[in-house]
Residue frames relative to the residue before (quaternion, step in Angstrom):
aa qw qx qy qz dx dy dz
X 1.0000 0.0000 0.0000 0.0000 0.00 0.00 0.00
X 0.6504 0.5314 -0.3249 0.4348 3.57 1.01 -0.82
X 0.6339 0.5284 -0.3388 0.4519 3.61 1.02 -0.74
X 0.6474 0.5175 -0.3052 0.4689 3.58 1.03 -0.79
X 0.6476 0.5075 -0.3209 0.4691 3.58 1.02 -0.72
X 0.6216 0.5421 -0.3401 0.4518 3.58 1.02 -0.78
X 0.6448 0.5135 -0.3134 0.4716 3.53 1.00 -0.90
X 0.6398 0.5233 -0.3220 0.4616 3.62 0.96 -0.84
X 0.6556 0.5098 -0.3130 0.4608 3.59 0.95 -0.85
X 0.6391 0.5205 -0.3181 0.4683 3.57 0.98 -0.83
X 0.6497 0.5002 -0.3086 0.4821 3.59 0.97 -0.86
X 0.6510 0.5117 -0.3123 0.4656 3.57 0.95 -0.86
X 0.6561 0.5076 -0.3089 0.4653 3.59 0.92 -0.90
X 0.6412 0.5155 -0.3123 0.4749 3.59 0.96 -0.93
X 0.6537 0.5137 -0.3105 0.4609 3.59 0.96 -0.88
X 0.6639 0.4988 -0.3031 0.4675 3.60 0.91 -0.92
X 0.6569 0.5150 -0.3113 0.4542 3.59 0.94 -0.91
X 0.7137 0.4639 -0.2654 0.4528 3.58 0.93 -0.91
X 0.6671 0.4772 -0.3185 0.4752 3.61 1.24 0.01
X 0.3724 0.7541 -0.4741 0.2606 3.62 1.25 -0.02
X 0.8074 0.1828 -0.0709 0.5564 3.60 0.81 -0.98
X 0.2344 0.7947 -0.5236 0.1981 3.56 1.19 0.51
X 0.7852 0.2780 -0.2326 0.5021 3.59 -0.86 0.96
X 0.6020 0.5369 -0.3590 0.4696 3.57 1.31 0.02
X 0.1660 -0.7553 0.6257 0.1018 3.50 -1.15 0.76
X 0.1136 -0.8332 0.5410 0.0164 3.57 -0.58 1.16
X 0.0539 -0.7220 0.6876 0.0556 3.44 -1.31 0.62
X 0.2736 -0.7773 0.5512 0.1305 3.57 -1.19 0.52
X 0.0022 0.7839 -0.6207 0.0129 3.54 -1.08 0.75
X 0.8356 0.1283 -0.1351 0.5168 3.55 -0.77 1.11
X 0.5266 0.6434 -0.4104 0.3745 3.60 1.27 -0.08
X 0.7823 0.2738 -0.1346 0.5431 3.56 0.90 -0.90
X 0.4877 -0.6637 0.4830 0.2973 3.56 -1.03 0.78
X 0.6143 -0.5543 0.4162 0.3771 3.55 -1.13 0.67
X 0.7666 0.3180 -0.2630 0.4919 3.55 -0.92 0.96
X 0.5603 0.5852 -0.3852 0.4419 3.57 1.30 -0.18
X 0.4033 -0.6501 0.5716 0.2966 3.58 -1.08 0.66
X 0.3791 -0.7791 0.4524 0.2115 3.57 -0.25 1.30
X 0.6371 0.5562 -0.3316 0.4180 3.57 1.01 -0.79
X 0.6851 0.4567 -0.2820 0.4924 3.59 1.23 -0.39
X 0.4747 0.6952 -0.4229 0.3353 3.58 1.30 -0.10
X 0.6299 -0.5729 0.3833 0.3579 3.54 -1.14 0.76
X 0.6826 0.4980 -0.2924 0.4478 3.59 0.85 -0.96
X 0.6213 0.5395 -0.3296 0.4629 3.61 1.01 -0.85
X 0.6939 0.4821 -0.2748 0.4588 3.57 0.80 -1.09
X 0.6394 0.5278 -0.3265 0.4539 3.58 1.00 -0.84
X 0.6561 0.5144 -0.3050 0.4604 3.58 0.92 -0.93
X 0.6635 0.4947 -0.3088 0.4688 3.60 0.90 -0.86
X 0.6599 0.5143 -0.3158 0.4475 3.57 0.93 -0.88
X 0.6839 0.4377 -0.2789 0.5128 3.62 1.20 -0.47
X 0.6763 -0.5545 0.2771 0.3980 3.60 1.22 0.34
X 0.5073 0.6413 -0.4374 0.3742 3.61 1.22 0.04
X 0.3355 -0.6740 0.6128 0.2402 3.52 -1.32 0.42
X 0.1639 -0.8160 0.5510 0.0605 3.60 -0.69 1.06
X 0.0731 -0.7760 0.6263 0.0185 3.51 -1.16 0.78
X 0.5548 -0.6155 0.4519 0.3304 3.55 -1.19 0.61
X 0.7675 0.2686 -0.1331 0.5667 3.58 1.12 -0.71
X 0.5282 -0.5465 0.5152 0.3961 3.51 -1.38 0.17
X 0.0138 -0.8082 0.5842 -0.0731 3.53 -0.56 1.28
X 0.7562 -0.3932 0.2546 0.4568 3.58 -1.29 0.07
X 0.7283 0.4312 -0.2587 0.4654 3.61 0.95 -0.76
X 0.4571 0.6939 -0.4541 0.3216 3.63 1.22 -0.02
X 0.1143 -0.7982 0.5902 0.0398 3.54 -0.81 1.07
X 0.7860 0.1722 -0.0609 0.5907 3.55 1.25 -0.60
X 0.1501 -0.7302 0.6574 0.1104 3.53 -1.15 0.72
X 0.2117 -0.7467 0.6189 0.1204 3.58 -0.64 1.15
X 0.0100 -0.8597 0.4990 -0.1081 3.54 -0.35 1.34
X 0.0409 -0.7442 0.6664 0.0203 3.50 -1.17 0.80
X 0.3733 -0.7184 0.5435 0.2216 3.59 -0.83 1.03
X 0.0614 -0.7866 0.6143 0.0152 3.55 -0.91 0.95
X 0.8573 0.0637 -0.0581 0.5075 3.57 -0.79 1.03
X 0.7290 -0.3873 0.3273 0.4599 3.53 -1.37 -0.32
X 0.8172 0.2050 -0.1598 0.5144 3.54 -1.18 0.53
X 0.0456 -0.8933 0.4471 0.0024 3.51 0.63 1.19
X 0.5623 0.6240 -0.4038 0.3625 3.62 1.15 -0.21
X 0.1817 -0.7839 0.5890 0.0749 3.57 -0.41 1.28
X 0.6843 -0.4690 0.3563 0.4299 3.57 -1.27 0.22
X 0.6409 0.5200 -0.3271 0.4603 3.57 0.99 -0.80
X 0.6494 0.5153 -0.3158 0.4616 3.56 1.00 -0.83
X 0.6315 0.5210 -0.3272 0.4720 3.58 0.94 -0.88
X 0.6611 0.5107 -0.3026 0.4588 3.58 0.89 -0.91
X 0.6571 0.5130 -0.3030 0.4618 3.57 0.96 -0.90
X 0.6695 0.4865 -0.2891 0.4813 3.58 0.94 -0.92
X 0.6391 0.5336 -0.3220 0.4507 3.56 0.98 -0.84
X 0.6460 0.5187 -0.3163 0.4622 3.58 1.00 -0.79
X 0.2989 -0.8057 0.4649 0.2131 3.56 1.04 -0.76
X 0.7386 0.3943 -0.2433 0.4896 3.63 1.12 -0.31
X 0.5623 0.5753 -0.3835 0.4537 3.59 1.28 0.30
X 0.3178 -0.7326 0.5723 0.1863 3.58 -0.82 1.03
X 0.1881 -0.7679 0.6017 0.1139 3.58 -0.87 0.94
X 0.0088 0.8165 -0.5706 0.0879 3.56 -0.69 1.20
X 0.4919 -0.6099 0.5245 0.3331 3.53 -1.30 0.37
X 0.6565 -0.5157 0.3564 0.4196 3.61 -1.18 0.40
X 0.5680 0.6131 -0.3816 0.3948 3.59 1.13 -0.54
X 0.5126 0.6347 -0.4138 0.4040 3.60 1.24 -0.39
X 0.6319 0.5327 -0.3309 0.4555 3.58 0.99 -0.81
X 0.6606 0.5046 -0.2973 0.4697 3.56 0.97 -0.90
X 0.6473 0.5183 -0.3106 0.4647 3.57 1.01 -0.86
X 0.6396 0.5091 -0.3270 0.4741 3.61 1.01 -0.78
X 0.6551 0.5144 -0.3121 0.4570 3.54 0.96 -0.88
X 0.6714 0.4974 -0.2985 0.4612 3.60 0.95 -0.88
X 0.7245 0.4352 -0.2366 0.4792 3.59 1.01 -0.83
X 0.2876 -0.7595 0.5116 0.2807 3.55 1.26 -0.42
X 0.6953 0.3612 -0.2594 0.5647 3.54 1.11 0.76
X 0.5639 -0.5670 0.4640 0.3812 3.57 -1.24 0.38
X 0.2869 -0.7832 0.5388 0.1181 3.54 -0.61 1.24
X 0.5996 -0.5563 0.4377 0.3734 3.59 -1.17 0.64
X 0.4578 -0.7281 0.4495 0.2414 3.56 -0.66 1.20
X 0.5957 0.5996 -0.3733 0.3825 3.62 1.04 -0.65
X 0.6623 0.5178 -0.3156 0.4401 3.60 1.13 -0.49
X 0.7789 0.2749 -0.1368 0.5469 3.59 1.22 -0.34
X 0.1717 0.7833 -0.5690 0.1823 3.57 0.65 1.16
X 0.6137 -0.5476 0.4065 0.3978 3.60 -1.19 0.35
X 0.6401 -0.5018 0.4070 0.4158 3.57 -1.27 0.43
X 0.8395 0.1200 -0.1221 0.5157 3.57 -1.13 0.72
X 0.1245 0.8612 -0.4869 0.0763 3.55 1.14 0.66
X 0.6684 0.5196 -0.3246 0.4217 3.62 0.78 -0.91
X 0.6760 0.4845 -0.2891 0.4741 3.58 0.90 -0.93
X 0.6684 0.4932 -0.2919 0.4741 3.58 0.95 -0.89
X 0.6337 0.5245 -0.3268 0.4654 3.60 1.02 -0.83
X 0.6562 0.5108 -0.3120 0.4595 3.59 0.94 -0.86
X 0.6348 0.5174 -0.3190 0.4770 3.59 1.02 -0.81
X 0.6630 0.4973 -0.3001 0.4723 3.59 0.94 -0.87
X 0.6390 0.5208 -0.3232 0.4647 3.59 0.99 -0.82
X 0.6436 0.5225 -0.3139 0.4629 3.57 1.00 -0.87
X 0.6770 0.4726 -0.2920 0.4827 3.59 0.93 -0.89
X 0.6307 0.5210 -0.3370 0.4660 3.59 1.03 -0.70
X 0.6387 0.5174 -0.3162 0.4737 3.56 1.05 -0.78
X 0.6407 0.5051 -0.3254 0.4780 3.61 0.97 -0.82
X 0.6385 0.5321 -0.3244 0.4516 3.55 0.97 -0.84
X 0.6626 0.5012 -0.2970 0.4707 3.56 0.98 -0.91
X 0.6451 0.5069 -0.3198 0.4740 3.59 0.98 -0.83
X 0.6419 0.5191 -0.3213 0.4640 3.58 0.95 -0.85
X 0.6577 0.5024 -0.3022 0.4729 3.58 0.92 -0.94
X 0.6670 0.4998 -0.3085 0.4584 3.60 0.93 -0.90
X 0.6408 0.5155 -0.3251 0.4669 3.59 1.02 -0.83
X 0.6290 0.5287 -0.3208 0.4711 3.56 1.01 -0.82
X 0.6575 0.5093 -0.2968 0.4692 3.58 0.97 -0.92
X 0.6508 0.5043 -0.3195 0.4691 3.58 0.97 -0.83
X 0.6345 0.5248 -0.3269 0.4638 3.58 1.02 -0.81
X 0.6658 0.4898 -0.3057 0.4727 3.57 0.92 -0.90
X 0.6478 0.5144 -0.3150 0.4653 3.57 0.97 -0.90
X 0.6459 0.5225 -0.3113 0.4615 3.56 1.02 -0.82
X 0.6478 0.5056 -0.3161 0.4741 3.58 1.01 -0.84
X 0.6461 0.5101 -0.3268 0.4643 3.58 0.98 -0.77
X 0.6506 0.4993 -0.3165 0.4767 3.59 0.94 -0.88
X 0.6455 0.5190 -0.3130 0.4648 3.57 0.94 -0.93
X 0.6746 0.4840 -0.2959 0.4724 3.57 0.87 -0.96
X 0.6323 0.5322 -0.3216 0.4621 3.55 1.03 -0.80
X 0.6507 0.5072 -0.3105 0.4721 3.57 1.00 -0.85
X 0.6415 0.5077 -0.3254 0.4741 3.56 1.03 -0.83
X 0.6371 0.5209 -0.3280 0.4638 3.57 1.01 -0.77
X 0.6236 0.5230 -0.3402 0.4710 3.59 1.04 -0.77
X 0.6834 0.4807 -0.2915 0.4657 3.54 0.86 -1.00
X 0.6428 0.5043 -0.3066 0.4884 3.55 0.96 -0.90
X 0.6566 0.5128 -0.3084 0.4591 3.55 0.94 -0.91
X 0.6385 0.5115 -0.3335 0.4684 3.62 0.97 -0.82
X 0.6596 0.5037 -0.3123 0.4623 3.58 0.92 -0.90
X 0.6562 0.5025 -0.3126 0.4681 3.57 0.99 -0.82
X 0.6351 0.5249 -0.3325 0.4589 3.56 1.03 -0.81
X 0.6351 0.5200 -0.3222 0.4716 3.59 0.99 -0.88
X 0.6516 0.5200 -0.3029 0.4617 3.54 0.94 -0.98
X 0.6690 0.4890 -0.2918 0.4777 3.58 0.92 -0.96
X 0.6444 0.5279 -0.3162 0.4539 3.61 1.01 -0.82
X 0.6605 0.4925 -0.3074 0.4761 3.56 0.97 -0.87
X 0.6397 0.5241 -0.3210 0.4616 3.56 0.97 -0.80
X 0.6488 0.5049 -0.2951 0.4869 3.58 1.00 -0.86
X 0.6301 0.5293 -0.3205 0.4692 3.59 0.98 -0.85
X 0.6509 0.5019 -0.3164 0.4736 3.62 0.93 -0.83
X 0.6399 0.5172 -0.3280 0.4641 3.59 0.99 -0.77
X 0.6500 0.5089 -0.3081 0.4729 3.58 0.97 -0.92
X 0.6466 0.5049 -0.3253 0.4703 3.62 0.93 -0.84
X 0.6402 0.5213 -0.3242 0.4617 3.56 1.01 -0.77
X 0.6538 0.5018 -0.3047 0.4774 3.56 1.01 -0.81
X 0.6267 0.5216 -0.3338 0.4730 3.61 1.01 -0.83
X 0.6489 0.5064 -0.3250 0.4658 3.58 0.93 -0.86
X 0.6409 0.5185 -0.3185 0.4679 3.58 0.99 -0.85
X 0.6518 0.4983 -0.3172 0.4756 3.64 0.94 -0.88
X 0.6542 0.5062 -0.3232 0.4597 3.63 0.87 -0.89
X 0.6432 0.5175 -0.3158 0.4678 3.54 0.97 -0.87
X 0.6503 0.5210 -0.3044 0.4614 3.55 0.98 -0.91
X 0.6759 0.4905 -0.2844 0.4709 3.56 0.89 -0.99
X 0.6366 0.5255 -0.3200 0.4650 3.53 1.00 -0.82
X 0.6777 0.4779 -0.2891 0.4784 3.53 0.94 -0.87
X 0.6423 0.5097 -0.3275 0.4695 3.60 1.04 -0.71
X 0.6393 0.5218 -0.3234 0.4632 3.58 1.05 -0.77
X 0.6528 0.5118 -0.3088 0.4653 3.52 1.02 -0.83
X 0.6647 0.5035 -0.3020 0.4620 3.54 1.04 -0.78
X 0.6982 0.4701 -0.2761 0.4640 3.58 1.02 -0.78
X 0.6890 0.4860 -0.2860 0.4553 3.59 1.09 -0.59
X 0.6786 0.5416 -0.2930 0.4004 3.65 1.08 -0.42
């Protein structure tokens, strides 16, 4: 009976451990060195073992970005995307260790990346520039469509006038032909 209980406890512990980050979607930036297979990284494996779903990119299901600043200008593309979305928590890798130690999801505010405020501001600035660039591009495209549409209207109006004038000339030609025919028929009937 004792051996069966030990097995049950191990199963229970494994189940509890694998539910720590259940419902969390993680992505990583600056955590793994270039050329490393991210899926084999310690942090990736730890997150998955605690029930998180991990992705190489920031995707729709991403709830957390595990981030390490590397070098100057710490805002990576993934960080900019996460900040731009606004619903992704950015945490240091130590957050995973804290969750593991607590056997629970730890408050993200306690485990932010080093220099978080400066990096967050840089990412927000880049996200704002990206949004402005996208909006300017959209306005340009919208303007080109409106301009093209206006040209099509003007061209269409000119074509309609041209077609109308051509049709009017045909009708006048037919009227002339009918008058000629009637005139000839009248001359033939009256003689």
